[in-house]
C-alpha positions in Angstrom: -5.4 -40.8 24.4 -6.1 -40.6 21.4 -5.4 -37.5 19.5 -8.2 -35.8 17.5 -7.1 -35.0 14.0 -8.8 -31.7 13.0 -10.1 -31.5 9.6 -8.9 -29.3 7.3 -11.7 -26.4 5.9 -14.1 -27.8 3.2 -13.9 -25.5 0.2 -16.7 -23.1 -0.6 -19.4 -24.0 -3.3 -18.3 -23.2 -6.6 -22.0 -21.0 -7.1 -21.0 -18.6 -4.0 -17.8 -17.9 -5.3 -18.8 -17.6 -9.0 -21.3 -15.2 -7.0 -19.0 -13.3 -4.6 -16.5 -12.8 -7.6 -19.0 -11.1 -10.0 -20.3 -9.0 -7.2 -16.6 -7.9 -6.3 -16.4 -6.9 -10.0 -19.7 -4.6 -9.7 -18.4 -3.2 -6.5 -15.0 -2.4 -8.2 -16.8 -0.6 -11.1 -19.1 1.3 -8.8 -15.8 2.5 -7.0 -14.0 3.6 -10.4 -16.6 5.4 -11.5 -17.1 7.4 -8.2 -13.2 7.8 -8.4 -13.5 9.5 -11.6 -16.6 11.3 -10.7 -15.7 12.6 -7.1 -13.4 15.1 -6.0 -12.8 18.4 -5.5 -14.6 19.4 -8.7 -18.0 17.5 -8.5 -19.1 15.9 -12.0 -22.4 14.3 -12.8 -21.7 10.5 -13.8 -23.2 11.6 -17.1 -20.7 14.0 -18.4 -18.1 11.4 -17.3 -19.4 8.9 -19.5 -20.0 11.8 -22.4 -16.2 12.9 -21.8 -15.2 9.0 -22.2 -17.0 8.6 -25.0 -15.7 11.8 -26.9 -12.4 11.9 -26.0 -11.1 14.8 -28.2 -12.8 17.6 -26.2 -10.3 19.9 -24.3 -12.4 21.7 -22.2 -11.7 22.0 -18.4 -13.8 18.9 -17.6 -11.9 16.8 -20.2 -8.5 17.7 -18.6 -9.7 16.8 -15.3 -11.8 13.6 -16.4 -9.1 12.4 -19.0 -5.8 14.0 -18.0 -5.9 13.4 -14.4 -8.5 11.1 -12.9 -8.9 8.6 -15.4 -4.9 7.7 -15.6 -5.0 7.8 -11.6 -7.4 5.3 -11.3 -5.5 2.8 -13.6 -2.8 3.1 -12.0 -4.3 2.6 -8.7 -6.2 -0.7 -10.2 -2.6 -2.0 -11.7 -1.0 -1.2 -8.1 -3.6 -2.7 -6.1 -4.0 -6.0 -8.0 -0.5 -6.6 -7.8 0.0 -5.8 -4.3 -2.8 -8.1 -3.3 -1.9 -11.2 -5.9 1.8 -10.6 -4.2 0.6 -10.6 -0.6 -1.5 -14.3 -1.6 1.2 -15.6 -3.3 3.7 -15.0 -0.5 1.5 -16.4 2.0 1.5 -19.5 0.0 4.8 -20.0 -0.6 6.2 -19.5 2.8 2.8 -20.7 4.5 2.8 -17.8 6.5 0.0 -15.7 7.4 1.9 -12.5 7.8 3.6 -12.6 4.3 3.3 -9.5 3.0 5.9 -7.7 0.4 6.0 -4.7 3.0 6.4 -6.7 6.1 9.3 -8.8 4.5 10.8 -6.1 3.2 10.5 -6.7 -0.6 8.5 -2.9 -1.0 11.5 -1.7 1.2 14.1 -2.7 -1.4 12.6 -1.9 -4.3 12.0 1.7 -2.9 15.4 2.0 -1.7 16.6 1.0 -5.0 14.9 3.6 -6.9 15.9 6.1 -4.4 19.6 5.5 -4.9 19.3 5.3 -8.6 17.7 8.9 -8.6 20.3 10.2 -6.2 23.2 8.4 -7.5 22.3 8.1 -11.5 19.8 10.7 -12.0 17.3 8.7 -13.2 13.7 9.9 -13.9 10.4 8.4 -14.8 8.2 5.0 -14.4 10.8 3.6 -17.3 13.7 3.8 -15.7 12.4 3.6 -12.2 11.2 -0.4 -12.7 14.6 -2.4 -13.2 15.8 -0.5 -10.1 12.6 -1.5 -8.5 13.4 -4.9 -9.9 16.8 -5.4 -8.7 16.2 -4.1 -4.9 12.9 -6.6 -4.3 14.9 -9.2 -5.4 17.9 -8.1 -3.6 15.6 -7.9 -0.4 14.0 -11.2 -0.9 17.4 -13.0 -0.8 18.6 -10.8 2.0 15.2 -11.9 4.2 15.7 -15.3 2.9 18.8 -15.8 3.9 18.8 -14.3 7.3 16.2 -16.7 8.1 18.0 -19.5 6.9 21.3 -19.0 8.8 18.7 -18.6 12.5 19.1 -20.9 15.2 16.0 -22.1 14.5 16.3 -22.8 11.0 14.1 -21.0 8.0 10.8 -21.1 10.1 7.6 -19.1 9.6 8.3 -17.0 12.6 11.8 -16.5 11.6 11.0 -15.1 8.1 8.8 -12.8 9.3 11.0 -11.6 12.4 13.8 -11.2 9.5 11.5 -9.5 7.0 10.2 -7.1 9.8 14.1 -6.5 10.2 15.5 -5.5 6.9 12.3 -3.5 6.3 13.0 -1.4 9.2 16.9 -1.3 8.2 16.1 -0.8 4.4 13.4 1.9 5.5 16.1 3.8 7.8 18.6 3.9 4.9 16.2 5.2 2.3 15.2 8.2 5.1 18.9 9.1 5.6 19.1 9.4 2.0 16.2 11.4 1.4 17.0 13.8 4.4 20.4 14.6 3.2 19.2 15.8 -0.4 16.5 18.7 0.1 15.2 18.4 -3.8 15.4 14.7 -3.4 13.0 15.1 -0.4 10.6 17.3 -1.9 10.2 15.4 -5.2 10.0 11.8 -3.3 8.2 12.5 0.0 4.5 11.7 -0.8 5.7 8.9 -2.9 7.5 7.5 -0.7 4.4 6.9 1.6 2.7 5.4 -1.2 0.5 8.0 -3.4 -0.9 8.0 -7.0 -0.5 12.3 -7.6 1.1 12.4 -11.1 0.5 9.1 -12.3 -0.5 9.0 -16.1 -1.7 6.9 -18.8 2.7 6.1 -19.5 3.4 4.8 -15.6 0.2 2.9 -16.5 1.9 1.3 -20.1 4.8 0.7 -18.6 3.8 -1.2 -15.8 0.7 -3.0 -17.4 3.0 -5.9 -19.2 5.2 -6.9 -16.1 1.5 -6.6 -13.5 -0.5 -8.8 -16.5 2.6 -11.3 -16.9 2.6 -11.6 -13.2 -0.9 -12.2 -12.2 -1.1 -14.5 -15.1 1.3 -16.6 -13.5 -0.2 -16.5 -10.1 -3.5 -17.9 -10.9 -1.6 -20.8 -12.6 0.3 -21.3 -9.5 -3.1 -21.8 -7.5 -3.1 -25.5 -7.9 0.4 -25.9 -6.5 0.0 -23.7 -3.9 -2.9 -26.2 -2.8 -0.3 -28.9 -2.6 2.1 -27.2 -1.2 -0.3 -26.1 1.7 -0.3 -30.1 3.0 3.5 -29.3 3.7 6.8 -29.9 1.9 7.2 -33.9 2.1 3.5 -35.0 1.2 3.9 -32.1 -2.2 6.9 -33.8 -2.9 5.2 -37.6 -2.8 2.3 -36.2 -4.8 4.7 -35.3 -7.2 5.7 -31.6 -7.0 8.6 -30.0 -7.6 8.4 -27.7 -4.2 11.8 -26.0 -5.1 10.3 -24.6 -8.4 6.9 -23.6 -7.2 9.0 -21.6 -4.6 11.4 -20.3 -7.3 8.5 -19.1 -9.5 6.3 -17.8 -6.9 9.0 -15.7 -5.7 10.0 -14.4 -9.5 5.9 -13.7 -9.3 6.4 -11.8 -6.3 9.1 -9.5 -7.3 7.4 -9.0 -10.6 3.8 -7.4 -8.8 5.5 -5.6 -6.1 8.3 -4.2 -7.9 5.6 -2.8 -10.3 3.6 -1.8 -8.0 6.7 0.5 -6.0 7.5 1.9 -9.2 4.6 3.1 -10.1 2.9 4.5 -7.1 5.4 4.0 -4.0 5.9 1.6 -1.4 2.0 1.3 -0.4 1.8 -0.7 3.0 -0.6 -3.6 4.5 -2.5 -4.0 0.9 -1.0 -7.5 0.2 -1.8 -8.6 4.1 -5.2 -7.6 4.7 -6.6 -8.3 1.4 -6.0 -12.0 1.0 -7.4 -12.7 4.9 -10.3 -10.8 3.9 -11.5 -12.6 0.8 -10.1 -15.8 2.5 -13.4 -16.1 4.2 -15.6 -16.7 0.6 -12.9 -18.7 -0.9 -11.9 -20.9 1.6 -8.3 -22.6 1.2 -8.3 -22.7 -2.1 -5.4 -20.5 -3.6 -6.9 -20.6 -7.0 -9.7 -18.3 -5.8 -8.3 -16.6 -3.2 -5.5 -15.4 -6.0 -8.6 -14.3 -8.3 -10.8 -12.2 -5.6 -7.5 -10.7 -4.4 -7.1 -8.9 -7.6 -10.6 -7.9 -8.0 -11.1 -6.7 -4.3 -7.1 -5.2 -3.8 -7.5 -2.6 -6.2 -10.5 -0.6 -4.1 -7.5 0.4 -1.2 -5.1 2.6 -3.5 -7.7 3.4 -6.3 -10.1 5.0 -3.5 -9.5 8.8 -2.7 -11.2 10.3 0.1 -11.9 13.6 0.8 -10.2 14.4 3.9 -9.8 18.3 4.0 -11.7 20.6 1.0 -9.2 20.7 -2.2 -7.0 18.0 -0.6 -6.6 14.0 -1.0 -5.6 11.6 1.4 -2.2 9.6 -0.5 -2.7 6.1 -1.0 -0.4 4.8 1.3 -2.3 6.3 4.2 -5.3 4.1 4.3 -2.9 1.4 6.0 -3.7 3.5 8.7 -6.9 1.7 9.2 -4.4 -1.7 9.9 -1.5 0.2 11.6 -0.5 2.1 14.4 -1.7 5.5 14.4 2.3 6.9 15.0 2.7 5.3 11.4 0.1 7.2 9.8 1.9 9.9 7.6 1.1 13.4 7.5 0.2 15.0 4.6 0.5 19.0 4.4 2.3 21.0 7.3 0.9 24.2 9.2 0.3 27.4 7.6 0.4 30.6 9.6 -2.9 32.1 7.9 -5.8 30.7 9.9 -7.7 31.2 6.4 -5.3 29.0 4.4 -4.6 26.5 6.6 -7.3 23.6 6.0 -5.1 20.6 8.3 -5.7 22.6 11.8 -9.5 22.6 13.0 -8.1 25.6 15.5 -6.7 27.5 12.4 -10.2 26.4 10.7 -12.2 28.4 13.4 -10.3 31.7 13.3 -8.3 33.2 15.6 -11.1 33.2 17.9 -11.0 29.3 18.4 -8.1 29.4 20.2 -5.3 30.2 17.6 -3.4 33.4 17.6 -3.2 35.8 14.4 0.0 36.0 12.7 2.7 38.5 14.7 0.2 38.2 17.9 2.3 37.6 21.2 0.8 35.0 23.2 0.5 35.4 26.7 2.8 33.4 28.8 1.2 30.7 31.7 3.0 30.8 35.1 4.5 27.8 35.6 4.4 26.5 39.4 1.8 26.2 42.1 0.6 29.2 43.6 1.4 29.5 47.4 -1.8 28.8 49.6 -1.0 31.4 53.0 -0.1 29.7 56.1 -1.8 29.9 59.3 0.0 33.1 60.5 -0.4 34.6 57.3 -3.0 36.7 55.7 -3.5 38.1 52.1 -3.2 41.4 51.1 -5.9 42.8 49.8 
């Protein structure tokens, strides 16, 4: 019986890819405008544009727009583009659809290195976070590759994903252990640990913009080589492709992008996994367009800041709850004993009449157990 050969998917037309890229850029511009205009205090777009054109104003709106929302949006754009492209490159060099900086432990290694640097060496600021994040990401990538290489089945996509998941869990546990032993460090990094853009300024963006831009440019140049690598190592080598060199350059690009994103916004998860798969429906198997569209589409994930409760924002890493189990979604705040101030508990928002006792009041104790029913010869006392 003859075996039917499965033809590879046909590449998408160039006109459709160009139209999709232009549409993605327009949507990203609208998302950035809404990110600056919408917040705990809504500001009209006309006022936002006037503030951007006249940056010398020092009133309240100028401080909100120029001092808070614009820097946070810029950091979100850089971190999102870095994570999306890092995921696309990792999936290309490993030929594993589950490859992602968070799943393969690269983000966890960078986060652990930053936390250890703060706890042991007392570093502060994104400029000092960056070398530690690069070193942690590189060591984690080498550890995952080594564990997968010495496994019984050899270096396979499944083995790589499993070793990455184990390494990420182990490194995250060590990070948590370091944080819980230092109360001040835990208060400082508890939101950064789940990925947050709060506190991002233009200084942070200026520190990470150089490695992010360098990584993006190299990643775009790797697109054609990744297309050849997708045919298999032997066929790619027969076509003149240097397989080892392409994988090494791709690993360096991943470390640059993932380390920069972690240093700027924390270990935001699942952006590099979901975005390449989403844009691949438009770009097809061509890695050149996949990387380009990932760089444009991915910034929408960490840059958007939806209103979750009045006066509060969801951290950027909480966007992963749409694609991860509910148990991994982080809590952004704790309960308050004052029903008027707690904004996380629906019972608190309803006041004491909604089923939550006021502060200082004792709750009635519920009698446990089942009530005894009278037997055949017993009667109830009235």
